[in-house]
KEFI-732320 format. One record per residue: z, x, y of N, C-alpha, C, O in turn. Coordinates in steps of 0.1 Angstrom, whole numbers, plus 5000, padded with zeros to 4 digits. Each point is the difference from the previous one (the first is absolute). Example, Ala and Ser with C-alpha at 12.3 -4.5 7.8 and 13.67 -1.06 7.14 Angstrom:
BEGIN
{pt {5078,5132,4943},{5000,4991,5012},{5000,5009,5012},{5007,5010,5000}};
{pt {4986,4986,5011},{5000,5009,5011},{5008,4992,5011},{5001,5005,5011}};
This chain:
BEGIN
{pt {4999,5005,4988},{5002,4995,5011},{5001,5012,5013},{5005,5011,5000}};
{pt {4986,4981,5010},{4997,5010,5013},{5018,4999,5005},{5008,4991,5000}};
{pt {4993,5022,5004},{5013,4999,5008},{5003,4989,5012},{5011,4995,5002}};
{pt {4979,5004,5005},{5003,4992,5010},{5001,4985,4996},{5006,4991,5007}};
{pt {4988,5007,4981},{4999,4984,4997},{5015,4999,4991},{5007,4990,4998}};
{pt {4996,5021,4999},{5015,4997,4994},{5009,5001,5012},{5010,4993,4997}};
{pt {4991,5012,5013},{5010,5000,5010},{5000,4987,5006},{5011,4996,5005}};
{pt {4976,4995,4996},{4998,4988,5005},{5009,4989,4990},{5008,4992,5003}};
{pt {4989,5012,4984},{5008,4992,4991},{5011,4999,5000},{5006,4989,4997}};
{pt {4999,5021,5007},{5018,5005,4999},{5002,4995,5011},{5009,4992,4999}};
{pt {4988,5009,5011},{5003,4994,5015},{5000,4982,4997},{5009,4994,5004}};
{pt {4980,5001,4991},{4999,4984,4999},{5012,5000,4992},{5010,4995,5006}};
{pt {4991,5009,4981},{5012,4998,4991},{5014,4999,5006},{5008,4991,4997}};
{pt {4995,5021,5013},{5012,5001,5008},{5001,4987,5007},{5010,4993,4998}};
{pt {4981,5002,5011},{5001,4988,5008},{5003,4989,4991},{5010,4993,5003}};
{pt {4984,5004,4986},{5003,4989,4994},{5014,5000,4994},{5008,4990,4997}};
{pt {4993,5021,5001},{5016,5000,4997},{5009,4996,5009},{5009,4992,4998}};
{pt {4988,5017,5014},{5008,4994,5012},{5001,4985,5003},{5009,4992,5001}};
{pt {4979,5007,4999},{5001,4981,5002},{5005,4991,4992},{5004,4989,5003}};
{pt {4997,5016,4983},{5005,4994,4988},{5015,4998,5006},{5004,4989,5003}};
{pt {5004,5026,4997},{5013,5001,5004},{5005,4996,5011},{5012,5002,5002}};
{pt {4978,4992,5008},{5006,4996,5011},{4999,4982,4995},{5010,4994,5004}};
{pt {4982,4998,4989},{5000,4990,4997},{5012,4996,4992},{5008,4990,5002}};
{pt {4994,5019,4987},{5014,5000,4992},{5014,5001,5007},{5009,4993,4997}};
{pt {4991,5014,5012},{5009,5001,5006},{5002,4988,5008},{5011,4995,4999}};
{pt {4981,5000,5008},{5001,4987,5005},{5005,4989,4993},{5008,4992,5003}};
{pt {4984,5008,4985},{5004,4991,4992},{5016,4999,4992},{5007,4990,4998}};
{pt {4994,5025,5000},{5018,5001,4994},{5010,4999,5014},{5012,5000,4998}};
{pt {4985,5000,5015},{5007,4997,5011},{5001,4985,5000},{5011,4996,5001}};
{pt {4981,4996,4998},{4999,4985,5000},{5008,4994,4985},{5007,4990,4999}};
{pt {4989,5018,4993},{5010,4997,4987},{5014,5005,5001},{5008,4994,4993}};
{pt {4996,5014,5013},{5014,5001,5004},{5008,4993,5007},{5012,4999,4999}};
{pt {4979,4994,5013},{5003,4994,5010},{5003,4985,4993},{5010,4994,5003}};
{pt {4982,5000,4989},{4998,4989,4993},{5013,5001,4991},{5008,4991,5001}};
{pt {4995,5020,4989},{5012,5000,4992},{5017,4998,5007},{5010,4996,4995}};
{pt {4986,5009,5020},{5013,4997,5009},{5001,4986,5003},{5010,4994,5000}};
{pt {4978,5003,5003},{5002,4982,5003},{5006,4994,4988},{5008,4991,5002}};
{pt {4989,5012,4988},{5004,4993,4987},{5017,5000,4998},{5008,4991,4996}};
{pt {4993,5021,5009},{5014,5004,4998},{5009,4991,5012},{5009,4993,4996}};
{pt {4986,5007,5018},{5007,4991,5006},{4996,4983,4998},{5009,4992,5002}};
{pt {4981,5002,4996},{4997,4987,4994},{4998,4996,4988},{4992,5008,4994}};
{pt {5012,4982,4998},{5000,4994,4988},{4987,4996,5000},{4992,4997,5009}};
{pt {5006,5004,4976},{4983,4995,5000},{4998,4988,4998},{4989,4996,4997}};
{pt {5023,4993,5004},{4997,4988,5001},{5007,4993,5010},{5008,5006,5006}};
{pt {4988,4980,4998},{5006,4993,5008},{5017,5000,5001},{5006,4997,4990}};
{pt {4998,5005,5018},{5017,5002,5003},{5002,4995,5013},{4992,4996,5009}};
{pt {5026,5007,4991},{5007,4996,5011},{5010,5012,5005},{5005,5008,4993}};
{pt {4996,4991,5017},{5013,5009,5003},{5005,5002,5014},{4992,5003,5008}};
{pt {5022,4997,4995},{5003,4999,5007},{5001,5015,5013},{5004,5010,4995}};
{pt {4993,4989,5015},{5000,5010,5008},{5008,5000,5015},{4997,4992,5008}};
{pt {5012,5017,4992},{5009,5001,5009},{4998,5013,5008},{4999,5011,4996}};
{pt {4999,4983,5017},{4997,5013,5010},{5015,5002,5008},{5006,4991,5004}};
{pt {4998,5023,4999},{5012,5004,5010},{4995,5009,5008},{4993,5009,4996}};
{pt {5009,4988,5018},{4996,5007,5012},{5016,5012,5001},{5012,4997,5000}};
{pt {4983,5013,5002},{5012,5010,5005},{4992,5010,5016},{4989,5005,5001}};
{pt {5022,4994,5008},{4998,5009,5010},{5011,5012,5001},{5012,4998,5000}};
{pt {4985,5012,5000},{5011,5013,4998},{5012,4993,4991},{5012,4998,5003}};
{pt {4982,5000,4985},{5011,4996,4987},{5006,4988,5003},{5010,4999,4994}};
{pt {4987,4992,5015},{5007,4987,5002},{4992,4988,4999},{4991,4997,5008}};
{pt {5012,4995,4981},{4991,4988,4999},{4996,4990,5010},{5009,4994,5006}};
{pt {4979,5004,4998},{4997,4991,5013},{4995,4990,4994},{4999,4990,5008}};
{pt {4997,5009,4982},{4990,4988,4997},{4997,4996,4985},{5002,5010,4992}};
{pt {4996,4982,5003},{4997,4996,4983},{4991,4986,5001},{5000,4992,5010}};
{pt {4996,5008,4980},{4992,4985,4994},{4997,5003,4986},{5000,5011,4995}};
{pt {4998,4977,4998},{4996,5000,4987},{4990,4990,5000},{4999,4990,5007}};
{pt {4993,5015,4981},{4988,4990,4999},{4998,5001,4984},{5002,5010,4993}};
{pt {4994,4977,5003},{4996,4997,4986},{4983,5002,4997},{4992,4992,5005}};
{pt {5005,5018,4986},{4985,5002,5002},{4996,4994,4984},{5007,5001,4990}};
{pt {4979,4993,5011},{4995,4995,4989},{4987,5006,5001},{4993,4998,5009}};
{pt {5004,5010,4981},{4987,5007,4998},{4991,5001,4987},{5005,5004,4989}};
{pt {4979,4992,5015},{4995,5000,4989},{4987,5007,5002},{4993,4997,5009}};
{pt {5002,5013,4981},{4988,5006,5001},{4988,4990,5002},{5000,4989,4995}};
{pt {4992,5016,5011},{4983,4990,4999},{4995,5005,4992},{5000,5013,4999}};
{pt {4995,4982,4994},{4992,5005,4987},{4985,5004,5005},{4992,5007,4992}};
{pt {5004,4991,5018},{4985,5005,5003},{5004,5011,5008},{4995,5010,4995}};
{pt {5013,4994,5015},{5003,5013,5006},{5011,5010,4998},{5001,5011,5004}};
{pt {5006,4982,4989},{5011,5008,4991},{5010,5001,5012},{5012,5003,4997}};
{pt {4985,4994,5014},{5015,5000,5008},{5008,4991,5001},{4996,4989,4996}};
{pt {5015,5011,5009},{5012,4988,5000},{4997,4992,5010},{4995,5004,5010}};
{pt {5009,4982,4989},{5003,4988,5009},{5013,4998,5000},{5006,4999,4990}};
{pt {4998,5000,5020},{5016,4996,5003},{5006,4989,5006},{4995,4998,5011}};
{pt {5013,4994,4985},{5008,4991,5010},{5013,5007,5004},{5006,5006,4992}};
{pt {4996,4993,5018},{5017,5007,5005},{5008,4988,5006},{4996,4996,5011}};
{pt {5015,4998,4983},{5009,4994,5006},{5012,5006,5007},{5009,5005,4993}};
{pt {4993,4995,5020},{5014,5006,5006},{5011,4992,4992},{4998,4989,4995}};
{pt {5013,5016,5004},{5010,4997,4993},{5011,4998,5011},{5006,4990,5002}};
{pt {4997,5023,5005},{5010,5007,5010},{4994,5005,5010},{4990,5006,4996}};
{pt {5012,4996,5019},{5013,4991,5000},{4998,4984,5003},{4988,4996,4999}};
{pt {5022,4995,5005},{4998,4985,4999},{4989,4997,5011},{4993,4991,4998}};
{pt {5006,5016,5011},{4990,4996,5012},{4982,5001,4994},{4991,4994,5004}};
{pt {5011,5015,4987},{4985,5000,4995},{5000,4994,4986},{4989,5000,4993}};
{pt {5020,4995,5002},{4999,4996,4986},{4987,4985,4996},{4999,4989,5006}};
{pt {4994,5015,4983},{4990,4993,4997},{4988,5000,5009},{4991,4991,4999}};
{pt {5007,5020,5011},{4988,5002,5006},{4992,5009,4990},{5007,5008,4993}};
{pt {4979,4993,5005},{4993,5005,4989},{4989,5010,5008},{4996,5000,5011}};
{pt {5000,5008,4980},{4991,5012,5002},{4987,4996,4987},{5002,4996,4988}};
{pt {4988,5006,5016},{4987,5001,4988},{4992,5007,5001},{4992,5000,5009}};
{pt {5009,5011,4980},{4987,5008,5000},{4990,4997,4990},{5004,4998,4988}};
{pt {4982,5000,5017},{4991,4996,4993},{4990,5011,5000},{4995,5000,5012}};
{pt {5000,5008,4981},{4992,5009,5001},{5004,5010,5011},{5010,5007,4998}};
{pt {4983,4994,5015},{5008,5009,5010},{5003,4991,5010},{5004,5006,5011}};
{pt {4996,4982,4989},{5003,4990,5006},{5019,4998,5003},{5007,5000,4990}};
{pt {4997,4999,5021},{5013,4994,4999},{5005,4990,5008},{4996,4999,5012}};
{pt {5013,4994,4984},{5001,4987,5009},{5015,5000,4997},{5006,5002,4989}};
{pt {5000,4993,5030},{5014,4996,4997},{5003,4985,5004},{4997,4996,5011}};
{pt {5010,4996,4978},{5002,4988,5004},{5015,4997,5002},{5009,5004,4994}};
{pt {4992,4985,5019},{5015,4999,5004},{5002,4984,5001},{4995,4994,5009}};
{pt {5012,5000,4980},{5001,4988,4994},{5005,4990,5012},{4997,4988,5000}};
{pt {5011,5019,5013},{5003,4992,5011},{4988,4995,5005},{4998,4988,4999}};
{pt {4992,5023,5006},{4989,4995,5005},{4986,4995,4992},{4990,4996,5005}};
{pt {5014,5005,4983},{4985,4997,4990},{4987,5007,5007},{4989,4995,5000}};
{pt {5014,5019,5005},{4988,5007,5004},{5000,5016,4992},{5009,5009,4999}};
{pt {4978,4990,4997},{4998,5016,4993},{4994,5007,5010},{4992,4995,5008}};
{pt {5012,5018,4991},{4997,5010,5011},{4993,5011,4992},{5006,5004,4990}};
{pt {4980,5003,5013},{4996,5011,4993},{5010,5011,5002},{5003,4999,5012}};
{pt {5001,5009,4983},{5005,5013,5002},{4996,5012,4999},{4990,4999,4993}};
{pt {5012,5014,5011},{4997,5013,5000},{5007,5004,4986},{5012,4996,4998}};
{pt {4981,5011,4993},{5009,5009,4990},{5008,5008,5007},{5012,4999,4997}};
{pt {4985,5009,5012},{5006,5008,5010},{5012,5000,5005},{5008,5009,5003}};
{pt {4992,4976,4999},{5010,4993,5011},{5015,5003,4993},{5002,4997,4988}};
{pt {5008,5008,5021},{5013,5003,4995},{5009,4987,4993},{4999,4988,5005}};
{pt {5006,5013,4988},{5010,4986,4992},{5008,5003,5003},{5004,4994,5010}};
{pt {5004,5019,4986},{5015,5001,5006},{5000,5017,4997},{4997,5006,4990}};
{pt {5008,5001,5023},{5001,5014,5001},{4986,5004,4998},{4990,4995,5004}};
{pt {5012,5019,4985},{4987,5003,4997},{4992,4995,4988},{4989,5005,4997}};
{pt {5016,4982,4995},{4993,4994,4994},{4989,4989,5007},{5004,4990,5007}};
{pt {4984,5014,4990},{4989,4991,5006},{4996,4988,4991},{5008,5000,4990}};
{pt {4986,4993,5009},{4993,4988,4995},{4993,5002,4987},{5000,4994,4989}};
{pt {4993,5017,5014},{4993,5005,4987},{5009,5010,4992},{4995,5004,4990}};
{pt {5018,5001,5014},{5008,5005,4988},{5008,4990,4993},{5007,5004,4991}};
{pt {4992,4986,5011},{5008,4989,4993},{4992,4991,4990},{5004,4993,4990}};
{pt {4984,5009,5014},{4994,4992,4986},{4993,5007,4995},{4994,5009,5005}};
{pt {5004,4989,4982},{4998,5007,4986},{4987,5006,5002},{4990,4992,5003}};
{pt {5007,5024,4996},{4986,5006,5003},{4998,5006,4989},{5010,5004,4994}};
{pt {4976,4998,5001},{4996,5008,4991},{4992,5013,5010},{4988,4998,5004}};
{pt {5019,5012,5000},{4993,5012,5008},{4986,5003,4996},{4992,4999,5009}};
{pt {5004,5004,4979},{4991,5001,4993},{4985,4992,5006},{4989,5006,5003}};
{pt {5016,4979,4998},{4992,4994,5003},{4995,5002,5015},{4988,4997,5002}};
{pt {5020,5007,5008},{4998,5000,5012},{4998,5013,5010},{4996,5001,5012}};
{pt {5009,5011,4975},{4993,5013,5006},{4993,5007,4992},{5001,4998,4988}};
{pt {4991,5012,5016},{4994,5013,4993},{5010,5010,4999},{5005,5004,5010}};
{pt {4999,5000,4979},{5008,5011,4993},{4992,5011,5003},{4987,4999,4998}};
{pt {5017,5015,5006},{4996,5011,4998},{5012,5012,4996},{5008,5003,5009}};
{pt {4993,5003,4981},{5010,5009,4995},{5000,5011,5007},{4990,5008,4999}};
{pt {5022,4996,5008},{5000,5009,5007},{5008,5012,4997},{5004,5008,5008}};
{pt {5000,4993,4979},{5009,5009,4994},{5013,4993,4993},{5002,4987,4999}};
{pt {5006,5024,4997},{5011,4996,4993},{5012,5008,5007},{4999,5012,5002}};
{pt {5011,4982,5002},{5010,5007,5007},{5016,4994,4993},{5001,4991,4992}};
{pt {5009,5015,5011},{5013,4999,4994},{5008,4993,5015},{5000,5006,5011}};
{pt {5004,4984,4986},{5007,4992,5011},{5014,4996,4998},{5003,4998,4988}};
{pt {5006,5000,5020},{5012,4995,4998},{4997,4984,5000},{4992,4996,5008}};
{pt {5013,4995,4984},{4998,4988,5001},{5013,4995,5011},{5007,5007,5007}};
{pt {4993,4977,4993},{5011,4994,5008},{5014,5001,4992},{5011,4996,5006}};
{pt {4989,5009,4985},{5016,5000,4994},{4999,5018,4998},{5004,5002,4989}};
{pt {4993,5008,5016},{4999,5010,5002},{4997,5009,4990},{5005,5011,4998}};
{pt {4987,4982,4995},{4996,5007,4982},{4985,5005,5003},{4991,4994,5006}};
{pt {5010,5018,4988},{4985,5007,5003},{4992,4992,4989},{5003,4996,4988}};
{pt {4986,5003,5019},{4988,4991,4991},{4986,5011,5003},{4996,5005,5010}};
{pt {5000,4995,4976},{4981,5009,5002},{4993,4987,5001},{5000,4991,4991}};
{pt {4993,5008,5020},{4993,4989,5004},{4983,5004,5005},{4996,5010,5006}};
{pt {4998,4981,4991},{4984,4999,5007},{5000,4997,5015},{5008,4992,5005}};
{pt {4984,5012,5001},{5001,4997,5014},{4986,4994,5003},{4991,5008,4999}};
{pt {5008,4981,5004},{4990,4989,5002},{4998,5001,5017},{5009,5001,5007}};
{pt {4979,4998,4997},{4994,4997,5013},{4990,4985,4997},{4989,5000,4993}};
{pt {5016,4991,5012},{4997,4986,5001},{4992,4996,5013},{5005,5003,5011}};
{pt {4984,4992,4987},{4991,4997,5013},{5001,4986,4999},{5007,4996,4990}};
{pt {4989,4995,5018},{5001,4984,5001},{4986,4998,4996},{4991,5005,5006}};
{pt {5006,4987,4981},{4989,4996,4998},{4993,4990,5009},{4988,5001,5003}};
{pt {5021,4989,5004},{4995,4993,5012},{5009,5000,5011},{5010,5006,4999}};
{pt {4985,4986,5014},{5006,5002,5010},{5012,4993,5002},{5008,5004,5009}};
{pt {4996,4985,4982},{5012,4988,5004},{5008,5005,4987},{5007,4991,4996}};
{pt {4994,5018,5000},{5014,5003,4992},{5011,5007,5009},{4999,5005,5011}};
{pt {5013,4996,4980},{5011,5004,5011},{5001,5013,5006},{5007,5002,5010}};
{pt {4986,5008,4983},{5003,5013,5008},{4986,5006,5000},{4991,4997,4991}};
{pt {5006,5010,5018},{4988,5009,4999},{5000,5008,4994},{4989,5001,4995}};
{pt {5021,5011,5000},{4998,5010,4991},{5016,5000,4996},{5010,4998,5008}};
{pt {4989,5007,4977},{5013,5001,4994},{5001,5013,4992},{4992,5003,4991}};
{pt {5019,5007,5012},{5001,5009,4989},{5010,4994,4991},{5008,4992,5005}};
{pt {4991,5012,4982},{5009,4996,4991},{5005,5012,4988},{4992,5008,4994}};
{pt {5021,4990,5004},{5002,5010,4987},{5007,4996,4988},{5012,4997,5000}};
{pt {4980,5002,4990},{5000,4993,4988},{5007,5009,4986},{4993,5010,4997}};
{pt {5018,4990,4995},{5003,5007,4993},{4987,5001,4987},{4995,4991,4995}};
{pt {5002,5021,5002},{4994,5003,4993},{5000,4995,4985},{4990,4997,4993}};
{pt {5026,5002,5003},{5000,4998,4987},{5005,4986,4996},{5000,4996,4988}};
{pt {5005,4995,5021},{5002,4987,5000},{4993,4990,5009},{5005,4988,5002}};
{pt {4983,5017,5005},{4992,4992,5011},{5011,4991,5010},{4996,4990,5006}};
{pt {5014,5015,4995},{5009,4992,5008},{4995,5004,5017},{4995,5011,5002}};
{pt {5008,4981,5005},{4998,5003,5014},{5012,5006,5005},{5011,4998,4995}};
{pt {4988,5010,5014},{5014,5012,5003},{5001,4995,5014},{5008,4993,5005}};
{pt {4978,5015,5005},{5003,4998,5017},{4986,4995,5001},{4991,5002,4992}};
{pt {5008,4991,5019},{4986,4999,5008},{5002,5001,5014},{5011,4998,5005}};
{pt {4978,5006,5002},{5002,5005,5016},{4986,4988,5005},{4989,5001,4994}};
{pt {5013,4990,5018},{4991,4989,5002},{4996,5003,5014},{5008,5002,5009}};
{pt {4980,4999,4994},{4994,5004,5011},{4992,4991,5008},{4991,4993,4995}};
{pt {5010,5007,5018},{4991,4990,5008},{4986,5009,5000},{4997,5011,4995}};
{pt {4993,4976,5012},{4987,5008,5000},{4999,5013,5010},{4993,5010,4998}};
{pt {5016,4990,5013},{5000,5009,5010},{5006,5015,4991},{5000,5011,5005}};
{pt {5005,4986,4982},{5006,5014,4994},{5014,5000,5001},{5007,5007,4993}};
{pt {4997,4985,5015},{5019,4998,5004},{5008,4996,4986},{4996,4990,4993}};
{pt {5014,5017,5003},{5007,4997,4989},{5007,4987,5005},{5004,5000,5012}};
{pt {4997,4989,4979},{5004,4988,5005},{5015,5001,4989},{5011,4996,5005}};
{pt {4989,5008,4985},{5012,5000,4989},{4997,5007,4990},{4989,5003,4996}};
{pt {5026,5001,4999},{4999,5006,4987},{5008,4991,4988},{5009,4992,5003}};
{pt {4987,5009,4986},{5009,4989,4993},{5002,5008,4984},{4990,5005,4995}};
{pt {5021,4996,5000},{5004,5006,4989},{5005,4986,4992},{5006,4990,5003}};
{pt {4987,5015,4984},{5005,4985,4987},{5009,5007,4994},{4999,5012,4998}};
{pt {5015,4978,4998},{5009,5005,4993},{5004,4992,4992},{4992,4991,4999}};
{pt {5022,5009,4991},{5007,4993,4995},{4992,4992,4989},{4999,4987,5000}};
{pt {4993,5022,4992},{4988,4993,4988},{5013,4995,4991},{5010,5005,4997}};
{pt {4985,4982,5000},{5008,4994,4988},{4990,4991,4990},{4989,4999,5003}};
{pt {5015,4995,4986},{4992,4994,4992},{4998,4987,5006},{5010,4994,5003}};
{pt {4979,5002,4999},{4994,4988,5006},{4988,4994,4993},{4990,5006,5001}};
{pt {5009,4982,4993},{4989,4994,4995},{4990,5011,4991},{4988,4999,5000}};
{pt {5019,5009,4993},{4993,5008,4990},{5001,5013,5004},{4997,5009,4991}};
{pt {5005,4996,5020},{4998,5017,5001},{5011,4999,5012},{5005,4990,5004}};
{pt {4998,5026,5002},{5010,5005,5008},{4991,4995,5011},{4988,5002,4999}};
{pt {5018,4992,5012},{4994,5000,5014},{5010,5001,5010},{5012,4998,4999}};
{pt {4978,5006,5014},{5012,5005,5011},{5006,4987,5005},{4993,4991,5001}};
{pt {5020,5007,5002},{5006,4990,5005},{5005,5001,5011},{5009,4993,5003}};
{pt {4986,5017,5005},{5005,5004,5014},{4992,5010,5006},{4996,5010,4995}};
{pt {5000,4984,5019},{4989,5009,5006},{5006,5003,5015},{5002,4991,5009}};
{pt {5001,5023,4993},{5006,5003,5010},{4988,5005,5011},{4993,5011,4999}};
{pt {5005,4979,5014},{4991,5005,5010},{5005,5005,5011},{5009,4993,5006}};
{pt {4987,5018,5000},{5001,5007,5013},{4992,5001,5007},{4988,5000,4996}};
{pt {5019,5000,5021},{4988,4995,5006},{4993,5016,5004},{5006,5011,4999}};
{pt {4982,4989,5004},{4994,5011,5004},{5002,5007,5011},{4992,5009,5002}};
{pt {5016,4990,5008},{5001,5004,5011},{5019,5000,5004},{5006,5008,5007}};
{pt {5000,4979,4985},{5014,5004,5002},{5008,4998,4986},{5003,4989,4997}};
{pt {5000,5025,4995},{5005,5001,4988},{5013,4990,4998},{5003,4997,4988}};
{pt {5005,4999,5021},{5009,4989,5002},{4997,4991,4998},{5009,4992,4997}};
{pt {4980,5002,5004},{4997,4986,4999},{4994,4996,4985},{4987,5001,4999}};
{pt {5021,4995,4990},{4996,4999,4986},{5003,4984,4996},{5010,4993,5001}};
{pt {4979,5005,4994},{5001,4986,4991},{4999,5001,4984},{4990,5006,4995}};
{pt {5018,4989,5000},{5001,5001,4984},{4996,4984,4996},{5005,4990,5004}};
{pt {4983,5011,4987},{4996,4989,4993},{5008,5001,4983},{4999,5009,4992}};
{pt {5007,4980,5006},{5003,5000,4986},{4998,4989,4991},{5001,4988,5004}};
{pt {4995,5014,4985},{4993,4991,4989},{5010,4996,4992},{5008,5008,4995}};
{pt {4992,4978,5004},{5012,4996,4989},{4994,4987,4995},{4992,4994,5008}};
{pt {5011,5002,4979},{5002,4989,4992},{4982,4997,4997},{4995,4989,5001}};
{pt {5000,5021,4996},{4988,4997,4991},{4998,4995,4989},{5006,5003,4990}};
{pt {4983,4987,5010},{5001,4990,4992},{4984,4998,4997},{4992,5001,5009}};
{pt {5002,4998,4976},{4986,4992,4999},{4999,4990,5005},{5010,4992,4999}};
{pt {4979,5004,5009},{5001,4986,5004},{4986,4998,5004},{4993,5006,5008}};
{pt {5004,4981,4983},{4986,4993,5001},{4999,4993,5018},{5008,4992,5005}};
{pt {4980,5015,5001},{5003,4996,5012},{4988,4988,5002},{4990,5003,4995}};
{pt {5010,4988,5010},{4991,4989,5000},{4990,5003,5011},{5003,5003,5011}};
{pt {4986,4996,4985},{4988,5003,5007},{4999,4993,5017},{4996,5004,5011}};
{pt {5011,4984,4985},{4999,4992,5015},{5010,5007,5008},{4998,4999,5012}};
{pt {5013,5008,4985},{5009,5009,5006},{4993,5009,5007},{5008,5005,5009}};
{pt {4981,5001,4991},{4993,5010,5006},{4986,4992,5010},{4989,5006,5002}};
{pt {5014,4984,5000},{4990,4994,5011},{5006,4996,5012},{5011,4994,5001}};
{pt {4981,5009,5010},{5010,4998,5012},{5000,4985,5004},{5007,4996,5009}};
{pt {4986,4995,4984},{5000,4986,5003},{5015,4995,4994},{5008,4991,5004}};
{pt {4994,5015,4986},{5010,4994,4992},{5015,5008,5008},{5009,5002,4992}};
{pt {4992,5002,5018},{5011,5009,5005},{5008,4985,5003},{5010,4997,4993}};
{pt {4987,4996,5015},{5009,4988,5006},{5006,4992,4990},{5008,4992,5004}};
{pt {4986,5009,4980},{5006,4993,4993},{5008,5007,4989},{5004,4994,4990}};
{pt {4997,5018,5014},{5008,5009,4991},{5015,4996,4998},{5006,4995,5009}};
{pt {4999,5006,4979},{5016,4995,5002},{5009,5009,4993},{4999,5001,4988}};
{pt {5011,5007,5017},{5005,5014,4995},{5008,4991,4988},{5003,4988,5001}};
{pt {4998,5022,4986},{5007,4995,4989},{5016,5005,4999},{5007,4996,4991}};
């Protein structure tokens, strides 16, 4: 074979190999993210109680409690959720509905439903989009950025994949996310959430993993403000239960007729 031809074949083979590696890396990153989603979210329709507690300089300043009913959409794989406010009393029985990337708030006092932004704050550092059930692998394109040893929210060292997540559509909660996922368990360990400007909005630590609905899941997320580390919001998950969520509950028109159980 002519030396020049052999050289061309070698270069072409290398380029094809690099291209295949890039595709494989992207596929692996998306799979790692999907495995982490499966740790956070049960595979079937379920209900869970979410308590949010806001702290400023280690002093509790606010709190609320919601009942969340979630059901995966067969077509998209993304969750649809109905959220009922339980406490405080002034908010009791108000509702939020997430269907696709649409988010609606319903107040039974006024019988009005208002469209919300997932970026809007619900309490402290917790936004509307933080409380509804979300499969990140459906909303973000993941890139594997390496592996790192990281101290988790309970001061235990974890060996993690570091993923960079880019929003796949403009209506998701965050423009960009950095996420650390333990290599051996697929547990989410830490995430940093960024605005489109590049500003760090918040940092979250996933902790207090407990057996819930078939596997170990985080039952607490600690969210720290991107500018003021003394401003902290804790999200606690309790009372997990398998629950058949009626299709009617996930329709905006049904919200005025919804009755709490």
